C-alpha positions in Angstrom: 0.0 0.0 0.0 2.8 2.4 0.9 4.5 1.8 -2.5 1.2 2.5 -4.3 0.8 5.8 -2.5 4.5 6.7 -3.1 4.1 5.9 -6.8 1.0 8.0 -7.2 2.6 10.9 -5.3 5.7 10.6 -7.6 3.5 10.5 -10.7 1.5 13.5 -9.5 4.7 15.5 -8.8 6.2 14.6 -12.2 3.0 15.5 -13.9 2.6 18.8 -12.2 6.2 19.7 -12.9 5.8 18.7 -16.6 2.7 20.8 -17.0 4.1 23.8 -15.1 7.7 23.9 -16.4 7.9 21.4 -19.3 7.4 21.8 -23.0 5.1 19.8 -25.2 7.2 16.6 -25.0 7.2 16.6 -21.2 3.4 17.2 -21.2 2.7 14.4 -23.7 4.8 12.0 -21.6 3.0 13.0 -18.4 -0.3 12.3 -20.1 0.9 9.0 -21.3 2.2 8.1 -17.8 -1.1 9.0 -16.2 -3.0 7.0 -18.8 -0.8 4.0 -18.3 -1.2 4.2 -14.6 -4.9 4.4 -14.8 -5.0 1.5 -17.3 -2.8 -0.6 -15.0 -5.0 0.2 -12.0 -8.1 -1.2 -13.8 -6.4 -4.6 -13.7 -6.4 -6.6 -10.5 -2.7 -7.4 -10.1 -1.4 -9.8 -7.6 2.0 -10.4 -9.2 1.7 -14.1 -8.6 2.2 -14.7 -12.4 3.0 -12.6 -15.4 0.3 -10.0 -15.9 -0.5 -10.0 -19.6 -2.7 -6.9 -19.4 0.0 -4.9 -17.6 2.5 -6.1 -20.2 0.2 -4.7 -22.9 0.0 -1.4 -21.1 3.7 -1.3 -20.6 4.4 -2.2 -24.3 2.0 0.5 -25.5 3.8 3.1 -23.2 7.2 1.8 -24.5 6.0 2.3 -28.1 4.9 5.8 -27.3 8.1 6.7 -25.6 10.1 5.3 -28.5 8.1 7.5 -30.9 8.6 10.5 -28.6 12.4 9.8 -28.5 12.6 9.6 -32.3 10.8 12.9 -32.9 12.1 14.9 -29.9 15.1 17.2 -29.8 15.7 16.3 -26.2 17.7 13.5 -24.7 15.5 12.5 -21.8 13.0 10.6 -23.9 15.7 8.1 -24.9 16.5 7.4 -21.3 12.8 7.1 -20.4 12.3 4.7 -23.4 15.3 2.7 -22.3 14.1 2.4 -18.7 10.6 1.5 -19.9 12.2 -1.2 -22.2 13.9 -2.8 -19.2 10.7 -2.7 -17.2 8.9 -4.4 -20.1 11.6 -7.0 -20.2 10.8 -7.8 -16.6 7.4 -9.2 -17.9 9.2 -11.3 -20.5 11.7 -12.6 -18.0 8.9 -13.6 -15.6 7.3 -15.7 -18.3 10.2 -18.2 -18.1 10.6 -18.2 -14.4 8.9 -21.2 -12.7 9.5 -20.4 -9.0 7.8 -18.1 -6.6 8.8 -14.7 -8.0 6.0 -12.4 -7.0 8.1 -10.1 -4.9 10.9 -9.9 -7.5 8.4 -9.3 -10.3 6.6 -6.5 -8.4 9.9 -4.8 -7.4 11.2 -5.0 -10.9 8.2 -3.3 -12.4 8.0 -0.7 -9.6 11.8 0.2 -9.8 11.8 0.8 -13.5 8.6 2.9 -13.4 10.4 5.2 -10.9 13.3 5.4 -13.3 11.0 6.4 -16.2 9.4 9.1 -14.0 12.8 10.3 -12.9 13.8 10.8 -16.6 10.7 12.9 -17.1 11.4 15.0 -14.1 15.1 15.5 -15.2 13.9 16.5 -18.7 11.3 18.9 -17.2 14.0 20.5 -15.0 16.3 20.9 -18.0 13.5 22.3 -20.2 12.5 24.8 -17.5 16.1 25.8 -17.0 16.6 26.4 -20.7 13.4 28.5 -20.9 14.5 30.6 -17.9 18.0 31.1 -19.5 16.3 32.2 -22.8 13.9 34.4 -21.0 10.8 32.6 -22.2 
């Protein structure tokens, strides 16, 4: 429960910062993160096995981040896409695991989601700093 609250607070902070200080890329990513979080919450996850619906949500988010990284003139979307890729690979790795891996599966997904949000926050900070330096 505490990790869910911490994750939602982090997402809220990253989103508020993106909409307040970020540019279009940061805002689009924040919307995608919020959508992915809402879609993942609609699924009852117990992490006892690989969650196909969460894998689908993560794969769609990965695809969106890759598209953003390809069109953006910023570096942070590449990091976000890379972190999301590793998080998506956690799903694939869990498909071949036969033991009790619920804790490792959950921690793997949670850890990389924080890394993706950290990339957004770093990108927002850099964009805000650049705007201030240019007087925009």
